[in-house]
C-alpha positions in Angstrom: 109.4 144.6 138.8 106.0 145.9 139.9 106.6 144.9 143.5 109.7 147.1 143.7 107.4 150.1 143.3 104.8 149.0 145.7 103.9 151.4 148.5 104.5 149.4 151.7 102.9 149.5 155.2 104.9 150.0 158.3 103.0 149.4 161.5 103.1 152.5 163.7 101.2 153.9 166.6 102.0 157.5 165.6 99.1 159.8 164.7 99.2 161.7 161.4 97.9 165.1 160.5 97.3 166.8 157.2 100.2 169.2 156.4 98.2 171.6 154.4 95.2 172.3 156.7 93.7 171.5 160.0 91.0 168.7 160.2 87.4 169.7 159.6 85.7 166.4 160.2 85.7 163.6 162.7 87.2 161.3 160.0 90.3 163.3 159.8 90.9 163.1 163.5 91.0 159.3 163.6 94.5 158.0 164.3 95.4 155.5 161.6 96.7 152.1 162.6 99.3 152.0 159.9 101.7 154.5 158.3 102.3 154.3 154.6 105.6 155.4 153.1 107.1 155.0 149.7 109.6 152.1 149.4 113.3 152.8 149.0 113.0 151.9 145.4 110.3 154.6 145.0 112.7 157.2 146.2 115.0 156.6 143.3 112.7 156.2 140.3 115.4 157.3 137.9 116.8 153.8 137.9 113.7 152.4 136.3 112.1 152.9 132.9 109.4 155.4 132.4 107.0 152.7 131.2 107.5 150.6 134.2 106.8 153.5 136.6 103.8 154.5 134.5 102.4 151.0 134.7 102.9 150.8 138.5 101.3 154.3 138.9 98.2 153.1 137.0 98.1 150.0 139.2 98.4 152.1 142.4 95.7 154.4 141.3 93.3 151.5 141.2 94.4 150.2 144.6 91.5 149.6 147.1 93.3 151.5 149.9 92.8 155.3 149.3 96.0 156.1 151.2 97.9 154.2 148.5 96.0 156.1 145.8 96.9 159.4 147.5 100.6 158.5 147.5 100.4 157.3 143.9 99.3 160.8 143.0 101.7 162.6 145.2 104.9 160.6 144.6 104.6 159.0 141.2 102.8 161.8 139.4 103.6 165.0 141.1 107.1 164.7 142.3 108.8 161.9 140.3 107.4 162.3 136.8 105.6 165.5 135.9 105.6 164.3 132.3 103.2 161.4 133.1 100.0 162.1 131.1 97.6 164.5 132.9 94.8 162.2 131.9 95.7 160.0 134.9 95.2 163.0 137.2 91.9 163.9 135.5 90.8 160.3 135.9 91.5 160.2 139.6 89.5 163.4 140.2 86.4 161.2 140.1 87.8 159.0 142.9 85.2 158.2 145.7 87.6 159.3 148.4 87.8 163.0 149.0 91.4 163.2 150.1 92.4 161.4 146.8 90.5 164.1 144.9 92.0 166.9 146.9 95.5 165.6 146.4 94.8 165.2 142.6 93.8 168.9 142.5 96.9 170.0 144.3 99.0 167.9 141.9 97.3 169.4 138.9 98.0 172.9 140.2 101.7 172.0 140.3 101.7 171.3 136.6 100.6 174.9 135.7 98.7 173.5 132.7 96.0 175.5 130.9 93.6 172.6 131.3 93.6 173.0 135.1 91.3 176.0 135.5 88.1 174.4 134.2 88.8 171.3 136.4 89.2 173.6 139.5 86.0 175.4 138.7 84.2 172.1 138.4 85.3 170.9 141.8 84.3 174.2 143.5 80.9 172.4 143.9 82.4 169.1 145.1 80.4 167.4 147.9 83.4 167.4 150.2 84.5 170.6 152.0 88.2 169.8 151.7 88.0 169.4 147.9 86.0 172.7 147.5 88.7 174.5 149.5 91.5 172.9 147.5 89.9 173.9 144.3 89.4 177.5 145.4 93.0 177.7 146.7 94.2 176.5 143.3 92.2 179.1 141.5 93.6 181.8 143.7 97.2 180.5 143.2 96.7 180.8 139.5 95.9 184.5 140.1 93.3 184.4 137.5 90.4 186.9 137.6 87.6 185.0 139.4 84.0 185.6 138.7 82.5 187.1 141.9 79.5 184.9 141.4 81.8 182.0 142.2 82.8 183.5 145.5 79.2 184.4 146.3 78.3 180.8 146.2 80.6 180.3 149.2 78.6 182.7 151.3 75.9 180.0 151.8 78.3 177.0 151.8 76.9 174.4 154.2 80.3 174.1 155.9 81.4 176.8 158.3 84.9 175.5 157.9 84.8 176.3 154.2 83.4 179.7 154.8 86.1 180.5 157.3 88.8 179.3 154.9 87.4 181.4 152.1 87.5 184.5 154.3 91.1 183.8 155.2 92.2 183.0 151.6 90.7 186.3 150.4 92.8 188.2 152.9 96.0 186.5 151.6 95.3 187.0 147.9 94.2 190.6 147.9 92.0 190.0 144.9 89.9 192.7 143.4 86.2 192.8 144.5 86.8 191.0 147.8 85.5 193.8 149.9 81.7 193.2 149.6 82.3 189.5 150.0 84.2 190.0 153.2 81.7 192.5 154.5 79.0 190.0 154.1 81.1 187.2 155.7 81.8 189.5 158.7 78.1 189.0 159.5 78.1 185.2 159.2 76.1 183.2 161.6 79.4 181.4 162.7 81.6 183.5 165.0 84.9 182.0 163.6 83.8 183.0 160.1 83.1 186.5 161.3 86.4 186.8 163.0 88.3 185.5 159.9 86.4 188.0 157.7 87.2 190.9 160.1 90.9 190.0 160.1 91.0 190.0 156.3 89.0 193.3 156.2 91.4 195.2 158.4 94.4 193.7 156.5 93.1 194.7 153.0 90.9 197.7 153.8 92.2 199.3 157.1 89.8 202.2 157.2 86.7 200.3 156.4 87.9 197.4 158.6 88.1 199.7 161.6 84.5 200.8 161.2 83.5 197.1 161.1 85.6 196.4 164.2 83.7 199.1 166.0 80.5 197.3 165.2 82.0 194.0 166.3 82.4 195.5 169.8 78.7 194.6 170.2 79.0 191.1 168.6 76.9 188.4 170.1 80.0 186.3 170.7 82.3 187.2 173.6 85.4 186.0 171.9 84.8 188.2 168.8 84.0 191.2 171.1 87.2 190.7 173.0 89.3 190.3 169.8 87.7 193.3 168.2 88.5 195.4 171.3 92.2 194.2 171.4 92.6 194.9 167.7 91.2 198.4 168.0 93.6 199.1 170.9 96.6 197.9 168.8 95.5 200.1 166.0 95.1 203.1 168.3 98.5 202.5 169.8 100.3 202.5 166.4 100.5 206.3 165.8 101.7 206.8 169.4 104.4 204.2 168.9 105.6 205.7 165.7 105.7 209.1 167.3 107.8 207.8 170.3 110.1 205.9 167.9 110.6 209.2 165.9 111.5 211.1 169.1 113.9 208.4 170.3 115.8 208.5 167.0 116.5 212.2 167.2 120.1 213.2 168.0 
């Protein structure tokens, strides 16, 4: 019966891209030579016993191909049987492949279990950028109060991609205490990080953000200077637009 659950390979020349984030390393830009999809039997797991599926899930989690292990987490554990022991997901968090670890974190988040928070905190210091971002995203999704010291560690993260993602995530979540972090990130050595931080600043703190935009008009990067100028022009045009709209609506 085990073979009926096996994740099969279909030869394909199509390229694949991660659905949850853009690539940040050369490894993610490689076009795979095979596409892995769950078999038809895997799409209807309700016809098989829980024990049989659990047995196959354990087997797939030990498969030498990391793509199979990723799908084992995603399809068997997250979507099909959320009642499968969380110990399996905790075990896979030590997987040597970063995408497997990142998928395990995302699956853990879906369970909304109280054991998840300490696991997320642990992987904020993972050696892979994508795992660190997945862990932070999970903590922000839980909407727990995050120690600012945790965020401060990202100011000096070795990956500019991670720093940029942190700046963007802070703008989405509107968490308390984000202002000094974003102000510091708006001075990052990487121009994309500075731009992301500035965008979050003007979103969360319009008045303070405008002051920082004025300073960005003299940024060392031409792209940031141009973006800051355009942003300020849009902000300046908003009161005039509201006034014109008000006049046009008068009888």
